[in-house]
KEKOLVO-361346 format. One line per 5 residues: number of its first residue (from 1); for each residue x, y negated, z negated of C-alpha. Coordinates in steps of 0.05 Angstrom, whole numbers. Each point is the difference from the previous one (the first is absolute). Layout:
NUM = X,Y,Z; ...
//
This chain:
1 = -23,-1520,-367; 13,65,-37; -72,21,11; 6,-12,74; 63,42,3
6 = -35,57,-36; -58,-2,49; 47,3,60; 37,61,-29; -65,39,-4
11 = -16,-7,74; 10,64,41; 44,2,60; -41,-6,64; 0,64,41
16 = 19,0,73; -60,28,36; 43,12,62; 48,46,-37; 1,70,30
21 = 27,28,-66; -60,-28,-38; -50,30,49; 39,65,0; -13,5,-74
26 = -72,-23,6; -14,54,52; 26,56,-43; 70,4,29; -22,19,71
31 = 52,2,55; 22,-59,42; -30,31,62; -69,0,-30; 7,-72,-22
36 = 21,-22,70; -61,37,28; -46,-39,-47; 31,-65,24; -7,21,73
41 = -74,16,-9; -13,-68,-35; -19,31,-66; 60,-30,-35; 32,-68,12
46 = 72,-3,26; 53,15,-52; 73,-15,-9; 38,67,0; 67,-32,-17
51 = -8,22,-73; -24,71,18; 60,40,-24; 7,70,-30; -54,12,-53
56 = 26,41,-58; -71,16,-23; -15,31,68; 62,44,-7; -22,24,-68
61 = -71,15,22; 9,24,72; 68,33,3; 1,66,38; 56,50,15
66 = 40,-13,62; -8,49,57; 56,43,24; 25,-30,65; 36,63,24
71 = 55,49,-17; 67,16,31; 1,72,24; 61,43,-10; 40,21,61
76 = 20,70,-21; -19,60,-42; 11,-4,-76; 14,-75,2; -62,-13,-42
81 = -41,50,-40; -69,-18,-28; -22,38,-62; -60,0,-47; -33,44,-52
86 = -75,14,1; -41,28,-57; -19,27,-49; -53,45,31; -35,62,-26
91 = 53,54,-10; 10,40,63; 29,68,13; 62,4,-44; -24,-55,-46
96 = 26,-58,43; -35,-67,-12; 45,-48,41; 35,-1,66; 57,-43,27
101 = 12,-17,73; 63,-22,37; -12,-31,68; 55,-20,49; -13,-70,27
106 = 29,12,69; -35,66,17; -58,-1,-50; 18,73,-16; -21,17,-71
111 = 17,49,-55; -46,16,-58; 15,31,-68; -49,21,-55; 12,-24,-71
116 = -24,18,-69; 23,-67,-30; 25,-65,30; 67,11,-35; 16,54,52
121 = 7,-53,55; 76,-4,-6; 9,75,6; -43,3,63; 38,-58,31
126 = 66,36,-11; -29,61,36; -25,-44,57; 65,-39,6; 43,63,2
131 = -42,32,54; -10,-58,49; 72,-26,-5; 27,69,13; -47,15,58
136 = 7,-68,35; 72,-14,-20; -21,-69,-20; -5,-38,-66; -59,-34,-32
141 = 12,-74,-4; -62,-33,-30; -57,27,-43; -64,-42,-6; -49,13,-57
146 = -45,-35,-49; 19,-23,-70; -24,62,-36; 40,22,-60; 21,64,36
151 = 34,-43,54; 18,-67,-31; 9,12,-73; -20,-58,-46; 0,-75,9
156 = 22,-48,-55; 19,-73,-5; 72,17,19; -23,36,63; -7,73,20
161 = 16,56,-48; 11,55,51; -28,69,-13; 29,67,23; -25,-8,72
166 = 29,-70,8; 66,22,-31; 5,58,48; -10,-46,60; 55,-45,-27
171 = 48,58,-7; -14,23,72; 7,-70,29; -73,-2,23; -33,-68,-1
176 = -67,0,-36; -56,-46,23; -58,-12,-49; -68,-32,11; -22,-60,-39
181 = -50,13,-56; -71,6,26; 20,4,73; -5,73,23; -4,-24,72
186 = 75,-11,-1; 6,75,-3; -56,9,50; 30,58,39; 0,47,-59
191 = -66,-26,-28; -37,11,66; 32,68,10; -25,23,-69; -69,-27,15
196 = -3,35,68; 23,65,-32; -54,1,-53; -54,-20,52; 20,61,41
201 = 1,45,-61; -71,-19,-19; -25,12,70; 35,68,5; -28,23,-67
206 = -70,-24,18; 3,42,63; 16,63,-38; -27,40,-59; 66,4,-36
211 = 9,-23,-73; 27,-69,-15; 64,23,-32; 25,17,70; 5,-75,16
216 = 76,7,-7; 1,49,58; -44,-46,41; 47,-57,-17; 61,36,27
221 = -39,19,63; -21,-73,10; 73,-23,-3; 20,55,48; -52,-25,49
226 = 16,-74,-7; 72,14,18; -23,30,66; -53,-50,24; 12,-69,31
231 = 6,-63,-42; -13,-73,16; 70,-18,-24; 42,46,42; -2,17,75
236 = 4,76,-10; -21,47,-55; 41,-4,-64; 22,73,9; 31,-15,69
241 = 37,-61,-25; 24,35,-63; 22,66,30; 10,-22,73; -36,63,22
246 = -63,12,41; -63,11,-39; -51,57,5; -68,2,-34; -25,68,23
251 = 8,32,-68; -47,-48,-38; -65,27,-29; -60,-29,-38; 17,-7,-74
256 = -45,43,-43; -26,44,56; -13,75,-10; 54,48,22; 17,74,0
261 = 73,4,-21; 46,61,0; 46,-6,-59; 61,43,-16; -19,57,-45
266 = 48,61,-3; -51,39,-42; -58,-4,49; -37,65,11; -22,31,65
271 = -74,-18,-7; 9,-69,-31; -20,-61,40; 59,-31,37; -22,-72,-12
276 = -31,-40,-57; -50,-56,5; 29,-67,-21; 2,-75,15; 55,-38,37
281 = 31,-54,-44; 64,-23,34; 69,12,29; 62,25,-38; 57,-50,-3
286 = 60,45,13; -28,56,43; -45,12,60; -69,23,-21; -62,-21,-37
291 = -24,-6,-72; -66,31,-22; -44,-2,-61; -28,68,-20; -45,-7,-61
296 = -14,76,-4; 73,20,7; 50,11,-57; 45,-55,28; -47,-57,19
301 = 51,-36,44; 32,42,54; 43,-16,61; -1,39,65; 7,-11,74
306 = -50,52,22; -72,-25,-5; -64,-10,39; -33,-68,-11; -75,-13,3
311 = 0,-75,11; -71,-2,28; -31,31,-62; -49,-44,-38; 35,-4,-67
316 = -33,-66,-20; -25,-61,38; -74,9,-16; 8,-9,-75; 33,-60,-32
321 = 52,7,-55; 19,-49,-54; 76,-7,2; 33,-34,-59; 71,-17,23
326 = 5,-71,-25; 60,-23,-40; -12,7,-75; 6,-69,-32; 35,-5,-67
331 = -54,-23,-49; 18,-36,-64; -28,35,-61; -47,-44,-39; -11,19,-73
336 = -72,20,-17; -30,-34,-61; -56,43,-28; -67,-30,-18; -8,-16,-74
341 = -73,20,-1; 8,64,40; 12,67,-35; 71,26,1; -17,64,38
346 = -36,-36,56; 33,7,68; 31,-65,23; -9,-24,71; 69,11,30
351 = -20,6,73; 41,-62,17; 63,29,-32; 13,65,35; 69,8,-31
356 = -28,7,-70; 8,72,-21; -59,34,-34; 6,59,-47; -26,65,30
361 = -66,26,-28; 6,51,-56; -18,71,15; -49,24,-53; 8,73,22
366 = 72,3,-23; -15,-24,-70; -11,52,-55; -34,-46,-50; -69,24,-23
371 = -61,-40,20; -26,-48,-53; -72,10,-22; -45,-55,-24; -16,1,-75
376 = -64,-40,5; -65,30,-28; -43,24,58; -71,-28,1; -58,24,40
381 = -15,-38,63; -76,5,-15; -24,-49,-53; -45,19,-59; -58,-42,28
386 = -3,45,61; -6,62,-44; -57,-32,-40; -36,-17,64; 3,71,24
391 = -26,26,-67; -59,-49,3; -21,26,69; 6,73,-19; -41,-10,-64
396 = -52,-46,34; 10,-52,-55; -32,-68,9; -26,14,70; -73,-19,-17
401 = 18,-67,-30; 44,-24,57; -30,-57,42; -19,19,70; -5,-71,29
406 = 34,-68,-5; -60,-33,-35; -1,54,-54; 73,-7,-13; -9,-76,-12
411 = -52,10,-54
//
C-alpha cells in the first residue's frame, strides 16, 4: 500500500489545454488580441479566458513610459515660468559655455542669459525676476524646471535637500515644480525652446563666414527673433502678448551679412574713410541700433545705428562648413595601465581620453648643455678584403690562373 501511495505522489498534475494563461506562456507572452485572432482563424482551438489576468512577467518585460495626456495652460502672464540650462558648449565670446532660458507659459515670451558655470543660475533668476515683476507689475507664481543640482539641490532618503535656488524660491513664496528623473518631456517647453535656438544658431553660422565663438551673438539674435514670430501655442506673437504693443519687423537683417558701418570716432581725420567694413551680428538689448563684428578694428564688437547692409552678397552658401556646437558630455576619466613589455618612453595611445594632459615638448634651443659626442672607436666602412682585391687587380696578380669557364672551375 505504501508503494502505491509513493507512485501516486510522483504523478504530475494534468495541464488544462484550454487555459488561456497556459497558451499565453507557450506563445511567448503575446497579447490577448493576437491569441483571439489565432482562435478566429482556426489555428488555435477555443480557450477559456477566465484565468487570463494581469501577467507580472509581461509588465517586467514590456513596460513602457506613459504618454503625456495634456497640460493645463496658464491664464495669465508670470503664472508659470519654464526654465532650463543648456551646455556646456565650446567657449564663446566672453568665455561663456552655458545659457539659461526663462519662458513664460502664457505668452511664450522668453529671456536668455549667458553663463560661465551652472552655479550662476540663481543670480540670473534674481535679475530676471526683478525686471519682469517690475515691468508687468505682477508676481511669479510657479517655476518649472528639471531636477538638476542647480535647481533642485540633492535628494536623500529623507527627501529633498534644497540648494540655494530652491531656498530662494521658498523665501519668495514661489512654488517650484520639478520633473521626475529621466522624464525631460515634463519640462518640454524649455527643452524644445533650447533645441530650436541651437538649430537656428547652427543654420545662421553655416550661412556666414564668421568664427564659431560668435555663437553667443547668434543665440541672442535667435531668441530675439523667436519672440517676434508666431507660435503654435499662442494666437499672436509672444511679443504682442507680453508687451501688448504692435509689432514691426522692418529693422531685421540677415545675420552675418557684410555691412559698412559708421562708428563714432572723435579723432577721425579729414581724409579717413567714414565707414568700416564689418559683419552684422545682432541687436543691442537696451538701445536702438545694431551690433557689428569688425575683425580688423581695434574694438572687434561695435554698436551703431548708421550702417549700410549688403544682404545679397555671397558670403557663403557654395562652400560647406563643419560646425561643432554640440553639448560637451562629461566623460569619466579611466586610468591608463601601461604595457609591461613596452618601453617607458613609448607614447601611450590616449586618443580615447581627451582630458588626459600631456607634458609639452621640450625646446632644445633653450638648453645650454653641450652636445654629447660618441666615444666609440671609428672604423672604416670599407673592409680589408676590398682593399686586397683592388691591389690584386692593379698588380695583375693571379689573372692568368683564373678559370675562364664553368667546366675549368670544376676541375
